C-alpha positions in Angstrom: -45.0 199.3 133.7 -48.5 200.9 134.0 -48.2 204.7 134.6 -50.5 204.4 137.6 -47.9 202.4 139.5 -46.2 205.4 140.9 -48.0 207.8 143.3 -46.9 211.0 144.9 -46.9 211.6 148.6 -49.3 214.4 148.2 -52.1 211.9 147.2 -52.1 210.6 150.8 -54.0 213.5 152.2 -56.6 213.3 149.4 -57.0 209.5 149.9 -57.4 209.9 153.7 -60.1 212.5 153.2 -61.9 210.2 150.8 -62.0 207.4 153.3 -63.4 209.6 156.0 -60.9 208.1 158.5 -59.8 211.5 159.8 -60.6 215.2 159.3 -58.1 216.6 156.8 -56.3 219.0 159.3 -55.9 216.3 161.9 -54.5 213.9 159.3 -51.9 216.5 158.2 -50.9 217.1 161.8 -50.4 213.5 162.6 -49.0 212.2 159.3 -45.6 213.9 159.7 -45.0 211.8 162.9 -46.4 208.5 161.5 -44.5 205.9 159.5 -45.1 205.7 155.7 -44.2 203.2 153.0 -40.6 203.8 151.8 -41.0 201.8 148.6 -43.1 203.3 145.9 -42.3 201.0 143.0 -44.9 198.3 142.4 -47.9 200.0 144.0 -50.8 200.5 141.7 -52.9 203.7 141.5 -53.5 205.3 144.9 -52.9 202.1 146.9 -49.7 203.4 148.5 -51.4 206.7 149.5 -54.4 204.9 151.0 -52.1 202.6 153.0 -50.2 205.7 154.3 -53.5 207.2 155.2 -54.5 204.2 157.2 -51.1 204.3 159.0 -51.7 208.0 159.8 -55.1 207.3 161.1 -54.0 204.6 163.5 -50.5 205.4 164.6 -50.0 206.6 168.1 -53.5 205.5 169.1 -54.1 205.8 172.8 -55.7 203.2 175.0 -57.2 199.8 174.2 -55.5 197.1 172.2 -53.3 197.6 169.3 -54.8 197.6 165.8 -54.3 194.3 164.1 -53.0 193.5 160.7 -53.2 190.0 159.2 -51.3 188.7 156.2 -51.6 185.5 154.3 -48.1 184.2 153.5 -47.7 182.3 150.2 -47.8 184.6 147.2 -48.9 187.4 149.5 -45.7 188.2 151.4 -43.5 186.0 149.2 -43.5 184.8 145.6 -44.2 181.1 145.3 -45.1 178.7 148.0 -43.1 177.7 151.1 -45.2 174.6 151.7 -44.4 173.4 148.2 -40.7 174.2 148.6 -40.6 172.2 151.8 -42.4 169.2 150.3 -40.0 169.1 147.4 -37.1 169.2 149.8 -38.6 166.3 151.9 -38.9 164.2 148.7 -35.4 165.0 147.5 -33.9 164.2 150.9 -35.7 161.1 151.9 -37.5 162.7 154.9 -41.0 161.3 154.7 -41.8 158.5 157.0 -44.0 155.7 155.7 -47.3 155.1 157.6 -47.5 152.2 160.0 -48.0 148.9 158.2 -48.2 150.7 154.9 -51.7 152.0 155.6 -51.8 155.3 153.9 -55.4 156.0 155.0 -53.9 156.8 158.4 -52.2 159.9 156.9 -55.5 161.7 156.2 -59.1 160.8 157.0 -60.0 162.4 153.6 -57.6 160.2 151.5 -59.7 158.0 149.2 -59.2 154.3 149.1 -58.0 154.6 145.5 -55.2 157.0 146.6 -54.3 154.8 149.6 -54.0 151.8 147.3 -51.9 153.7 144.8 -49.5 155.0 147.4 -49.1 151.5 149.0 -48.3 150.1 145.6 -45.8 152.8 144.7 -43.9 153.2 148.0 -42.1 150.6 150.1 -42.9 149.5 153.6 -40.6 148.4 156.4 -38.3 151.3 155.9 -37.5 154.2 158.3 -38.0 156.8 155.7 -39.1 156.6 152.1 -36.3 156.5 149.5 -37.9 159.3 147.4 -34.6 160.8 146.3 -34.0 157.7 144.1 -37.4 155.9 144.0 -39.1 157.8 141.2 -42.3 155.9 141.3 -42.9 156.6 145.0 -41.9 160.3 144.6 -44.2 160.7 141.6 -47.2 159.2 143.4 -46.7 161.4 146.5 -46.1 164.5 144.3 -49.3 163.8 142.3 -51.5 163.3 145.3 -50.2 166.4 147.0 -49.9 168.7 144.0 -52.8 167.5 141.8 -55.2 166.0 144.3 -55.2 162.9 142.2 -53.2 159.7 141.7 -50.8 159.3 138.8 -53.6 157.2 137.2 -56.0 160.1 137.6 -58.1 158.9 140.5 -59.4 161.4 142.9 -57.2 161.5 146.0 -59.3 163.3 148.6 -63.0 163.3 149.4 -65.5 164.0 152.2 -64.6 167.4 153.5 -66.0 170.9 153.8 -64.5 173.0 151.0 -64.9 176.2 153.0 -62.9 174.9 156.0 -60.4 172.3 154.7 -58.0 171.8 151.8 -56.8 168.2 152.4 -53.9 168.6 149.9 -52.5 171.4 152.0 -53.2 169.6 155.3 -51.5 166.4 153.9 -48.1 168.1 153.9 -48.4 168.8 157.7 -49.7 165.2 158.2 -46.7 163.8 156.3 -44.4 165.4 158.9 -45.7 162.7 161.3 -42.9 161.1 163.4 -40.7 164.2 163.4 -40.4 166.8 166.2 -41.4 170.4 165.6 -37.7 171.3 165.7 -36.8 168.7 163.1 -39.6 169.9 160.8 -38.4 173.5 161.2 -34.9 172.4 160.3 -36.2 170.8 157.1 -38.0 174.1 156.3 -34.9 176.1 157.0 -32.9 173.9 154.5 -35.5 174.4 151.9 -35.6 178.1 152.6 -31.8 178.4 152.1 -32.0 176.6 148.8 -35.0 178.5 147.5 -33.6 181.9 148.3 -30.2 181.0 146.8 -31.7 179.7 143.5 -31.9 182.2 140.7 -35.4 183.5 139.9 -37.1 181.2 137.5 -35.1 178.1 138.6 -36.6 174.7 138.6 -35.6 171.4 140.3 -36.2 167.8 139.6 -38.5 165.9 142.0 -39.2 162.3 141.0 -39.6 162.6 137.2 -41.1 166.1 137.3 -39.6 169.6 137.0 -41.0 171.8 139.7 -40.5 175.4 141.0 -37.1 175.8 142.6 -37.1 179.4 143.9 -38.8 181.7 146.4 -38.4 185.5 147.0 -39.7 187.9 149.6 -41.6 190.9 148.3 -39.7 194.0 149.3 -42.9 196.0 149.2 -44.6 193.6 151.8 -41.6 193.7 154.0 -41.7 197.5 153.9 -45.5 197.4 154.7 -45.0 195.1 157.6 -42.2 197.4 158.9 -44.4 200.5 158.6 -47.3 198.8 160.4 -45.1 197.6 163.3 -43.5 201.1 163.6 -47.1 202.5 163.6 -48.1 200.4 166.6 -49.9 197.6 164.7 -50.0 194.0 166.0 -48.9 192.2 162.8 -49.7 188.5 162.2 -49.1 185.9 159.5 -51.9 183.3 159.0 -51.0 180.6 156.4 -52.3 177.3 155.1 -48.8 175.9 155.2 -47.6 173.9 158.3 -46.8 176.1 161.2 -43.2 175.0 161.7 -42.6 176.0 158.1 -44.2 179.4 158.4 -42.3 180.1 161.6 -39.0 179.7 159.8 -39.9 182.0 156.9 -41.9 184.7 158.8 -38.8 186.0 160.6 -37.4 187.1 157.2 -40.3 189.5 156.9 -39.9 190.9 160.4 -42.7 188.7 162.0 -41.8 186.7 165.0 -42.8 183.0 165.2 -45.1 183.8 168.0 -47.2 185.9 165.5 -47.3 183.2 162.8 -50.2 180.8 162.6 -50.2 177.8 160.3 -51.6 174.3 160.1 -51.0 172.7 163.5 -50.4 169.0 164.2 -51.3 167.3 167.4 -48.3 165.7 169.1 -47.5 162.4 170.9 -44.5 162.4 173.2 -43.1 165.4 171.5 -43.5 164.1 168.0 -45.9 165.3 165.3 -48.8 163.0 164.5 -51.0 162.8 161.4 -53.8 164.5 163.2 -54.5 168.2 163.4 -55.4 170.8 166.0 -58.9 172.1 165.9 -60.6 175.5 166.0 -63.9 176.8 167.3 -66.3 173.8 167.6 -63.8 171.4 165.9 -61.9 169.3 168.4 -58.3 168.4 168.1 -57.9 165.3 166.0 -61.1 165.7 164.0 -59.0 167.0 161.1 -62.0 169.1 159.8 -60.7 172.7 159.8 -57.4 174.3 158.9 -56.4 177.8 158.1 -58.4 177.9 154.9 -61.2 180.2 153.8 -63.7 180.2 156.7 -61.1 178.2 158.7 -58.7 181.2 158.5 -61.4 183.4 160.1 -61.8 180.9 162.9 -58.0 180.7 163.6 -57.7 184.4 163.5 -60.6 184.9 165.9 -59.2 182.2 168.2 -55.5 182.8 168.2 -55.3 186.6 167.6 -58.6 188.0 168.9 -59.0 185.5 171.8 -62.4 184.2 170.9 -63.0 180.7 172.3 -65.3 177.9 171.4 -67.8 177.8 168.5 -68.1 181.6 168.6 -64.6 181.7 166.9 -66.3 180.5 163.7 -68.5 183.5 163.4 -67.8 187.1 162.2 -66.9 189.2 165.2 -68.1 192.8 166.1 -66.2 195.4 164.0 -64.4 196.8 167.0 -62.7 193.5 167.7 -61.6 192.6 164.1 -58.4 193.2 162.2 -58.0 196.6 160.6 -55.9 195.6 157.6 -55.8 192.3 155.9 -53.7 191.1 152.8 -54.1 188.1 150.6 -54.0 186.7 147.1 -56.4 183.8 146.8 -59.9 182.5 147.5 -58.4 180.9 150.6 -58.1 184.4 152.1 -61.5 185.8 151.2 -63.2 185.4 154.6 -60.6 187.1 156.7 -60.2 189.8 154.1 -63.9 190.5 154.2 -63.6 190.8 158.0 -61.0 193.6 157.9 -62.5 197.0 158.9 -60.0 199.3 157.4 -58.3 198.2 154.1 -58.2 194.8 152.3 -55.1 194.4 150.1 -55.5 191.9 147.3 -52.6 190.8 145.1 -54.2 189.9 141.8 -53.6 186.3 140.9 -56.9 186.0 139.0 -58.7 184.0 141.7 -62.4 184.1 141.0 -64.3 184.7 144.3 -61.6 187.0 145.7 -61.4 189.1 142.6 -65.2 189.3 142.3 -65.5 190.7 145.7 -62.4 193.0 145.4 -63.5 194.5 142.1 -67.1 194.9 143.1 -65.7 196.9 146.1 -69.0 197.5 147.7 -67.7 199.5 150.7 -64.7 201.1 149.0 -62.1 199.4 151.2 -60.7 196.9 148.8 -57.3 197.6 147.2 -56.3 195.5 144.2 -52.6 195.4 143.2 -50.6 193.4 140.7 -48.3 190.9 142.3 -44.9 192.4 142.8 -42.8 189.8 141.0 -43.9 188.4 137.6 -47.4 190.0 137.7 -50.1 188.4 135.6 -51.3 189.9 132.4 -54.9 191.1 132.1 -57.5 188.3 132.4 -59.1 188.2 128.9 -62.6 187.1 130.1 -64.7 188.5 132.9 -64.7 186.8 136.3 -67.7 184.5 136.5 -69.2 186.1 139.6 -72.8 185.7 138.6 -72.5 181.9 137.9 -69.6 179.9 139.2 -67.3 182.2 141.1 -68.1 180.8 144.5 -67.2 177.3 145.8 -69.8 176.0 148.3 -69.0 173.7 151.2 -69.9 170.7 149.2 -67.5 171.7 146.4 -70.2 172.8 143.9 -69.9 176.1 142.0 -72.3 178.9 142.7 -72.8 182.6 142.2 -70.8 185.0 144.4 -73.3 186.8 146.7 -73.3 190.0 148.8 -74.2 190.0 152.5 -77.8 190.7 151.5 -77.9 187.6 149.2 -77.9 189.5 145.9 -75.6 188.2 143.2 -72.4 190.1 142.3 -72.4 190.6 138.5 -69.4 189.4 136.4 -66.4 191.6 136.9 -63.7 192.7 134.4 -60.0 192.5 135.2 -58.9 196.1 135.4 -55.7 196.1 137.6 -52.8 194.7 135.8 -49.4 195.5 134.4 -49.5 196.2 130.7 
Protein backbone atom coordinates (compact mmCIF):
# COMPACT_ATOMS: atom_id res chain seq x y z
CA UNK A 1 0.00 0.00 0.00
CA UNK A 2 1.33 3.47 -0.91
CA UNK A 3 2.81 5.23 2.14
CA UNK A 4 0.66 8.28 1.39
CA UNK A 5 -2.52 6.39 2.19
CA UNK A 6 -2.33 7.12 5.92
CA UNK A 7 -2.59 10.66 7.18
CA UNK A 8 -2.43 12.09 10.67
CA UNK A 9 -5.13 14.18 12.28
CA UNK A 10 -2.68 17.06 12.62
CA UNK A 11 -2.73 17.53 8.85
CA UNK A 12 -6.35 18.67 8.98
CA UNK A 13 -5.48 22.13 10.28
CA UNK A 14 -2.86 22.62 7.59
CA UNK A 15 -5.22 21.45 4.85
CA UNK A 16 -7.95 23.77 6.09
CA UNK A 17 -5.63 26.73 6.13
CA UNK A 18 -4.50 25.84 2.59
CA UNK A 19 -8.07 25.85 1.27
CA UNK A 20 -8.77 29.21 2.85
CA UNK A 21 -12.11 27.94 4.11
CA UNK A 22 -11.61 29.29 7.64
CA UNK A 23 -9.00 31.22 9.60
CA UNK A 24 -6.76 28.79 11.44
CA UNK A 25 -7.82 29.74 14.98
CA UNK A 26 -11.52 29.52 14.15
CA UNK A 27 -10.97 26.14 12.53
CA UNK A 28 -9.21 24.82 15.63
CA UNK A 29 -12.01 26.04 17.88
CA UNK A 30 -14.73 24.41 15.83
CA UNK A 31 -12.98 21.21 14.76
CA UNK A 32 -13.19 19.62 18.21
CA UNK A 33 -16.99 19.79 18.10
CA UNK A 34 -17.35 18.68 14.48
CA UNK A 35 -17.54 15.13 13.12
CA UNK A 36 -14.48 13.65 11.44
CA UNK A 37 -13.81 10.54 9.42
CA UNK A 38 -13.23 7.54 11.68
CA UNK A 39 -11.62 5.33 9.04
CA UNK A 40 -8.13 6.29 7.88
CA UNK A 41 -7.22 3.23 5.82
CA UNK A 42 -7.69 3.68 2.10
CA UNK A 43 -7.47 7.46 1.97
CA UNK A 44 -4.68 8.82 -0.22
CA UNK A 45 -2.35 11.66 0.69
CA UNK A 46 -4.12 14.48 2.53
CA UNK A 47 -7.60 13.56 1.24
CA UNK A 48 -8.90 12.58 4.68
CA UNK A 49 -7.53 15.75 6.24
CA UNK A 50 -9.12 17.93 3.55
CA UNK A 51 -12.50 16.24 4.00
CA UNK A 52 -12.25 16.71 7.78
CA UNK A 53 -11.44 20.36 7.11
CA UNK A 54 -14.55 20.73 4.95
CA UNK A 55 -16.63 19.15 7.70
CA UNK A 56 -15.18 21.57 10.22
CA UNK A 57 -15.95 24.52 7.98
CA UNK A 58 -19.61 23.63 7.51
CA UNK A 59 -20.76 21.83 10.64
CA UNK A 60 -23.06 23.78 12.89
CA UNK A 61 -23.74 26.36 10.22
CA UNK A 62 -26.45 28.79 11.27
CA UNK A 63 -29.36 29.88 9.10
CA UNK A 64 -30.18 29.08 5.49
CA UNK A 65 -30.41 25.65 3.94
CA UNK A 66 -28.19 22.74 4.84
CA UNK A 67 -25.04 22.27 2.78
CA UNK A 68 -25.62 19.58 0.16
CA UNK A 69 -23.45 16.55 -0.59
CA UNK A 70 -24.17 14.39 -3.66
CA UNK A 71 -22.75 10.93 -4.37
CA UNK A 72 -22.88 8.81 -7.45
CA UNK A 73 -23.67 5.23 -6.48
CA UNK A 74 -22.15 2.41 -8.57
CA UNK A 75 -18.40 2.09 -7.97
CA UNK A 76 -18.51 5.28 -5.88
CA UNK A 77 -20.30 4.13 -2.73
CA UNK A 78 -20.13 0.44 -3.60
CA UNK A 79 -17.86 -1.84 -5.57
CA UNK A 80 -19.48 -3.08 -8.80
CA UNK A 81 -22.86 -2.15 -10.24
CA UNK A 82 -26.28 -2.66 -8.66
CA UNK A 83 -28.04 -2.16 -11.99
CA UNK A 84 -26.00 -5.00 -13.46
CA UNK A 85 -26.68 -7.17 -10.41
CA UNK A 86 -30.42 -6.59 -10.78
CA UNK A 87 -30.40 -7.25 -14.52
CA UNK A 88 -28.57 -10.54 -14.01
CA UNK A 89 -31.11 -11.52 -11.35
CA UNK A 90 -34.01 -10.70 -13.68
CA UNK A 91 -32.54 -12.95 -16.37
CA UNK A 92 -31.82 -15.83 -13.99
CA UNK A 93 -35.32 -15.66 -12.55
CA UNK A 94 -37.53 -15.14 -15.63
CA UNK A 95 -38.66 -11.66 -14.59
CA UNK A 96 -38.51 -9.75 -17.88
CA UNK A 97 -41.81 -9.31 -19.68
CA UNK A 98 -41.83 -9.49 -23.48
CA UNK A 99 -43.02 -6.38 -25.35
CA UNK A 100 -46.50 -6.36 -26.81
CA UNK A 101 -46.69 -8.35 -30.06
CA UNK A 102 -42.96 -9.00 -29.85
CA UNK A 103 -42.18 -5.43 -30.96
CA UNK A 104 -38.92 -4.71 -29.17
CA UNK A 105 -38.74 -1.19 -30.60
CA UNK A 106 -41.35 -0.26 -28.00
CA UNK A 107 -38.85 -0.90 -25.20
CA UNK A 108 -36.59 1.99 -26.26
CA UNK A 109 -36.99 4.70 -28.87
CA UNK A 110 -33.20 4.45 -29.35
CA UNK A 111 -33.13 0.71 -30.11
CA UNK A 112 -31.97 0.11 -33.68
CA UNK A 113 -34.04 -1.95 -36.13
CA UNK A 114 -31.21 -4.51 -36.21
CA UNK A 115 -31.38 -4.95 -32.43
CA UNK A 116 -35.18 -5.16 -32.42
CA UNK A 117 -35.04 -7.83 -35.11
CA UNK A 118 -32.37 -9.80 -33.26
CA UNK A 119 -34.34 -9.74 -30.01
CA UNK A 120 -37.55 -10.79 -31.75
CA UNK A 121 -35.73 -13.71 -33.36
CA UNK A 122 -34.08 -14.81 -30.11
CA UNK A 123 -36.94 -14.42 -27.63
CA UNK A 124 -40.41 -16.00 -27.65
CA UNK A 125 -43.68 -14.10 -27.86
CA UNK A 126 -47.00 -14.96 -26.30
CA UNK A 127 -45.52 -15.67 -22.87
CA UNK A 128 -46.09 -13.76 -19.63
CA UNK A 129 -42.39 -13.56 -18.84
CA UNK A 130 -39.39 -14.55 -20.91
CA UNK A 131 -37.89 -17.96 -19.94
CA UNK A 132 -34.36 -16.53 -19.72
CA UNK A 133 -33.33 -18.89 -16.92
CA UNK A 134 -33.36 -21.75 -19.43
CA UNK A 135 -33.55 -20.07 -22.87
CA UNK A 136 -29.86 -19.34 -23.40
CA UNK A 137 -30.34 -17.70 -26.80
CA UNK A 138 -32.81 -15.15 -25.50
CA UNK A 139 -30.74 -14.45 -22.37
CA UNK A 140 -27.57 -14.00 -24.44
CA UNK A 141 -29.22 -11.52 -26.81
CA UNK A 142 -30.63 -9.45 -23.96
CA UNK A 143 -27.32 -9.54 -22.14
CA UNK A 144 -25.39 -8.47 -25.24
CA UNK A 145 -27.69 -5.55 -26.04
CA UNK A 146 -27.63 -4.34 -22.43
CA UNK A 147 -23.98 -4.99 -21.64
CA UNK A 148 -22.27 -4.38 -24.98
CA UNK A 149 -24.65 -2.03 -26.75
CA UNK A 150 -24.61 -4.46 -29.66
CA UNK A 151 -26.38 -7.63 -30.78
CA UNK A 152 -24.68 -11.00 -30.52
CA UNK A 153 -23.97 -10.61 -34.24
CA UNK A 154 -22.15 -7.34 -33.56
CA UNK A 155 -24.79 -4.92 -34.86
CA UNK A 156 -25.12 -1.57 -33.07
CA UNK A 157 -28.04 -1.76 -30.65
CA UNK A 158 -28.77 1.91 -29.90
CA UNK A 159 -28.61 5.12 -31.93
CA UNK A 160 -30.03 8.65 -32.17
CA UNK A 161 -29.38 10.06 -28.72
CA UNK A 162 -27.47 12.87 -27.01
CA UNK A 163 -24.35 11.28 -25.53
CA UNK A 164 -24.14 13.96 -22.82
CA UNK A 165 -27.69 13.38 -21.55
CA UNK A 166 -28.56 9.76 -22.26
CA UNK A 167 -26.98 6.31 -22.03
CA UNK A 168 -29.64 4.06 -23.60
CA UNK A 169 -28.08 0.85 -22.28
CA UNK A 170 -28.54 2.09 -18.71
CA UNK A 171 -32.02 3.38 -19.50
CA UNK A 172 -33.00 0.06 -21.06
CA UNK A 173 -32.79 -1.75 -17.73
CA UNK A 174 -35.39 0.62 -16.29
CA UNK A 175 -37.48 0.24 -19.43
CA UNK A 176 -37.35 -3.56 -19.22
CA UNK A 177 -39.09 -3.31 -15.83
CA UNK A 178 -42.26 -2.41 -17.73
CA UNK A 179 -45.38 -4.14 -16.49
CA UNK A 180 -44.19 -4.48 -12.89
CA UNK A 181 -45.07 -2.19 -10.01
CA UNK A 182 -42.44 -0.11 -8.25
CA UNK A 183 -42.79 -2.38 -5.22
CA UNK A 184 -42.22 -5.50 -7.32
CA UNK A 185 -39.17 -3.93 -8.96
CA UNK A 186 -37.81 -3.11 -5.50
CA UNK A 187 -38.35 -6.70 -4.40
CA UNK A 188 -36.29 -7.94 -7.35
CA UNK A 189 -33.52 -5.52 -6.42
CA UNK A 190 -33.67 -6.66 -2.80
CA UNK A 191 -33.26 -10.30 -3.84
CA UNK A 192 -30.30 -9.40 -6.05
CA UNK A 193 -28.81 -7.35 -3.22
CA UNK A 194 -29.02 -10.25 -0.76
CA UNK A 195 -27.30 -12.59 -3.21
CA UNK A 196 -24.62 -10.07 -4.16
CA UNK A 197 -23.66 -9.27 -0.58
CA UNK A 198 -23.63 -12.94 0.43
CA UNK A 199 -21.43 -14.00 -2.49
CA UNK A 200 -17.68 -14.08 -1.78
CA UNK A 201 -15.56 -11.28 -3.21
CA UNK A 202 -14.59 -12.15 -6.76
CA UNK A 203 -17.52 -14.53 -7.30
CA UNK A 204 -19.08 -14.92 -10.74
CA UNK A 205 -22.46 -16.24 -11.85
CA UNK A 206 -23.74 -17.78 -15.05
CA UNK A 207 -26.28 -15.78 -17.05
CA UNK A 208 -27.22 -17.36 -20.35
CA UNK A 209 -23.93 -18.76 -21.62
CA UNK A 210 -21.80 -16.02 -19.98
CA UNK A 211 -19.97 -15.75 -16.66
CA UNK A 212 -20.62 -12.35 -15.14
CA UNK A 213 -19.83 -10.54 -11.90
CA UNK A 214 -21.66 -12.05 -8.94
CA UNK A 215 -20.78 -9.85 -5.95
CA UNK A 216 -21.14 -6.32 -4.61
CA UNK A 217 -19.66 -4.64 -1.52
CA UNK A 218 -20.24 -1.34 0.23
CA UNK A 219 -17.15 0.79 0.71
CA UNK A 220 -16.70 1.22 4.47
CA UNK A 221 -14.91 4.52 3.82
CA UNK A 222 -17.90 5.95 1.96
CA UNK A 223 -20.33 4.80 4.61
CA UNK A 224 -18.11 6.56 7.12
CA UNK A 225 -18.03 9.72 5.00
CA UNK A 226 -21.81 9.74 4.61
CA UNK A 227 -22.18 9.27 8.38
CA UNK A 228 -19.81 12.18 9.09
CA UNK A 229 -21.55 14.45 6.61
CA UNK A 230 -24.98 13.75 8.08
CA UNK A 231 -23.66 14.23 11.62
CA UNK A 232 -22.19 17.53 10.45
CA UNK A 233 -25.55 18.80 9.19
CA UNK A 234 -25.20 18.06 5.49
CA UNK A 235 -28.14 17.09 3.32
CA UNK A 236 -26.78 13.90 1.70
CA UNK A 237 -28.12 12.54 -1.60
CA UNK A 238 -27.46 9.67 -4.00
CA UNK A 239 -27.88 10.32 -7.74
CA UNK A 240 -27.42 7.24 -9.89
CA UNK A 241 -27.88 6.07 -13.48
CA UNK A 242 -29.46 2.85 -12.20
CA UNK A 243 -33.27 2.54 -11.94
CA UNK A 244 -34.60 4.42 -8.94
CA UNK A 245 -36.39 1.44 -7.29
CA UNK A 246 -33.04 -0.38 -7.37
CA UNK A 247 -31.09 2.53 -5.89
CA UNK A 248 -33.70 3.00 -3.16
CA UNK A 249 -33.15 -0.54 -1.93
CA UNK A 250 -29.37 -0.23 -1.81
CA UNK A 251 -29.08 3.34 -0.49
CA UNK A 252 -30.42 2.46 2.96
CA UNK A 253 -27.37 0.28 3.55
CA UNK A 254 -25.19 3.38 3.29
CA UNK A 255 -27.38 5.43 5.61
CA UNK A 256 -29.28 7.31 2.89
CA UNK A 257 -33.07 7.18 2.94
CA UNK A 258 -34.94 6.34 -0.26
CA UNK A 259 -36.36 9.88 -0.26
CA UNK A 260 -32.79 11.10 -0.86
CA UNK A 261 -31.98 8.71 -3.72
CA UNK A 262 -32.53 9.73 -7.34
CA UNK A 263 -32.24 7.27 -10.20
CA UNK A 264 -33.77 6.65 -13.61
CA UNK A 265 -37.51 7.14 -13.22
CA UNK A 266 -40.16 5.39 -15.31
CA UNK A 267 -43.54 6.82 -16.07
CA UNK A 268 -46.42 4.70 -14.75
CA UNK A 269 -49.77 3.53 -16.08
CA UNK A 270 -52.34 2.42 -13.50
CA UNK A 271 -49.58 1.84 -10.98
CA UNK A 272 -47.32 -0.17 -13.27
CA UNK A 273 -44.03 0.93 -14.77
CA UNK A 274 -43.98 1.69 -18.48
CA UNK A 275 -41.12 1.67 -20.97
CA UNK A 276 -41.08 5.46 -20.97
CA UNK A 277 -39.10 7.70 -18.67
CA UNK A 278 -39.67 10.79 -16.58
CA UNK A 279 -38.14 13.96 -17.95
CA UNK A 280 -36.08 16.78 -16.49
CA UNK A 281 -35.70 20.46 -17.29
CA UNK A 282 -37.06 21.11 -20.76
CA UNK A 283 -37.46 17.37 -21.48
CA UNK A 284 -41.04 16.21 -20.98
CA UNK A 285 -42.12 12.91 -19.46
CA UNK A 286 -42.13 10.20 -22.11
CA UNK A 287 -39.63 11.87 -24.45
CA UNK A 288 -36.98 9.47 -23.11
CA UNK A 289 -34.21 11.94 -23.92
CA UNK A 290 -32.52 12.63 -20.58
CA UNK A 291 -31.56 10.41 -17.66
CA UNK A 292 -29.22 10.84 -14.70
CA UNK A 293 -26.15 10.76 -16.95
CA UNK A 294 -23.41 13.43 -17.40
CA UNK A 295 -25.30 16.70 -18.06
CA UNK A 296 -28.51 14.87 -17.20
CA UNK A 297 -27.24 14.32 -13.66
CA UNK A 298 -26.78 18.07 -13.33
CA UNK A 299 -30.38 18.58 -14.41
CA UNK A 300 -31.80 16.02 -12.00
CA UNK A 301 -29.75 17.40 -9.10
CA UNK A 302 -30.90 20.93 -9.86
CA UNK A 303 -34.51 19.85 -10.21
CA UNK A 304 -34.93 17.31 -7.42
CA UNK A 305 -32.44 18.57 -4.82
CA UNK A 306 -32.02 22.28 -5.48
CA UNK A 307 -35.63 22.89 -6.53
CA UNK A 308 -34.91 24.48 -9.92
CA UNK A 309 -37.82 23.97 -12.32
CA UNK A 310 -38.12 24.03 -16.09
CA UNK A 311 -35.30 24.50 -18.61
CA UNK A 312 -33.24 26.41 -16.03
CA UNK A 313 -32.53 23.06 -14.34
CA UNK A 314 -30.30 22.15 -17.27
CA UNK A 315 -27.94 25.06 -16.56
CA UNK A 316 -25.20 25.54 -13.98
CA UNK A 317 -26.67 27.29 -10.95
CA UNK A 318 -25.18 30.15 -8.91
CA UNK A 319 -22.49 28.90 -6.53
CA UNK A 320 -24.54 29.66 -3.42
CA UNK A 321 -27.22 27.18 -4.53
CA UNK A 322 -25.00 24.29 -5.57
CA UNK A 323 -23.75 21.18 -3.78
CA UNK A 324 -20.72 21.68 -1.56
CA UNK A 325 -19.29 18.17 -1.91
CA UNK A 326 -19.67 15.71 -4.77
CA UNK A 327 -18.25 12.22 -5.26
CA UNK A 328 -18.03 10.08 -8.39
CA UNK A 329 -15.92 7.62 -10.35
CA UNK A 330 -16.79 7.98 -14.02
CA UNK A 331 -17.30 10.37 -16.91
CA UNK A 332 -21.03 10.08 -16.20
CA UNK A 333 -20.35 12.12 -13.04
CA UNK A 334 -18.19 14.88 -14.48
CA UNK A 335 -20.83 17.64 -14.74
CA UNK A 336 -22.19 17.44 -11.21
CA UNK A 337 -18.67 17.06 -9.83
CA UNK A 338 -17.61 20.26 -11.61
CA UNK A 339 -20.60 22.02 -10.06
CA UNK A 340 -19.50 21.27 -6.47
CA UNK A 341 -18.19 24.37 -4.71
CA UNK A 342 -16.19 22.76 -1.89
CA UNK A 343 -14.54 19.43 -2.72
CA UNK A 344 -14.88 16.96 -5.59
CA UNK A 345 -13.93 13.42 -4.63
CA UNK A 346 -12.95 11.19 -7.56
CA UNK A 347 -12.36 7.46 -7.22
CA UNK A 348 -9.80 6.63 -9.89
CA UNK A 349 -11.14 4.12 -12.41
CA UNK A 350 -9.09 5.55 -15.29
CA UNK A 351 -12.01 7.33 -16.98
CA UNK A 352 -10.62 9.82 -19.46
CA UNK A 353 -12.59 13.05 -19.15
CA UNK A 354 -13.04 12.77 -15.41
CA UNK A 355 -9.36 12.10 -14.74
CA UNK A 356 -8.28 14.86 -17.14
CA UNK A 357 -10.27 17.40 -15.15
CA UNK A 358 -9.38 15.95 -11.75
CA UNK A 359 -5.64 15.79 -12.41
CA UNK A 360 -5.52 19.25 -13.99
CA UNK A 361 -7.23 20.46 -10.77
CA UNK A 362 -7.46 24.04 -11.92
CA UNK A 363 -9.05 25.40 -8.74
CA UNK A 364 -7.45 23.02 -6.24
CA UNK A 365 -10.72 21.43 -5.15
CA UNK A 366 -10.39 18.00 -6.80
CA UNK A 367 -9.42 15.00 -4.65
CA UNK A 368 -8.27 11.85 -6.45
CA UNK A 369 -8.32 8.58 -4.49
CA UNK A 370 -7.74 4.95 -5.51
CA UNK A 371 -10.90 2.86 -5.32
CA UNK A 372 -11.19 1.25 -1.91
CA UNK A 373 -11.57 -2.37 -3.05
CA UNK A 374 -9.38 -3.79 -5.81
CA UNK A 375 -7.83 -0.45 -6.82
CA UNK A 376 -6.45 -0.10 -10.32
CA UNK A 377 -2.76 -0.09 -11.06
CA UNK A 378 -1.17 3.00 -12.57
CA UNK A 379 -2.34 3.77 -16.10
CA UNK A 380 0.72 3.27 -18.27
CA UNK A 381 -0.06 5.98 -20.83
CA UNK A 382 -1.22 9.56 -20.31
CA UNK A 383 -4.91 10.42 -20.43
CA UNK A 384 -5.65 11.77 -23.95
CA UNK A 385 -7.02 15.08 -22.70
CA UNK A 386 -5.72 17.16 -25.60
CA UNK A 387 -7.17 14.93 -28.34
CA UNK A 388 -9.95 12.44 -27.55
CA UNK A 389 -10.73 12.63 -23.83
CA UNK A 390 -14.12 14.32 -24.27
CA UNK A 391 -17.25 12.74 -25.75
CA UNK A 392 -19.44 15.28 -27.55
CA UNK A 393 -23.22 15.17 -27.73
CA UNK A 394 -23.06 13.41 -31.10
CA UNK A 395 -20.70 10.78 -29.73
CA UNK A 396 -17.55 12.04 -31.43
CA UNK A 397 -14.29 12.33 -29.49
CA UNK A 398 -12.79 15.77 -28.86
CA UNK A 399 -10.28 17.52 -26.60
CA UNK A 400 -11.20 18.24 -22.99
CA UNK A 401 -11.54 22.00 -22.55
CA UNK A 402 -11.53 24.37 -19.61
CA UNK A 403 -14.32 26.89 -19.01
CA UNK A 404 -12.44 29.45 -21.12
CA UNK A 405 -12.22 27.07 -24.07
CA UNK A 406 -8.53 26.29 -23.78
CA UNK A 407 -7.47 22.66 -24.07
CA UNK A 408 -6.34 20.66 -21.05
CA UNK A 409 -3.01 18.98 -21.84
CA UNK A 410 -2.60 15.22 -21.48
CA UNK A 411 -2.36 14.17 -17.85
CA UNK A 412 -0.28 11.44 -16.18
CA UNK A 413 -1.86 8.97 -13.78
CA UNK A 414 -0.28 9.81 -10.41
CA UNK A 415 -2.71 8.54 -7.76
CA UNK A 416 -2.65 4.76 -7.49
CA UNK A 417 -1.73 1.91 -5.19
CA UNK A 418 1.69 0.50 -5.99
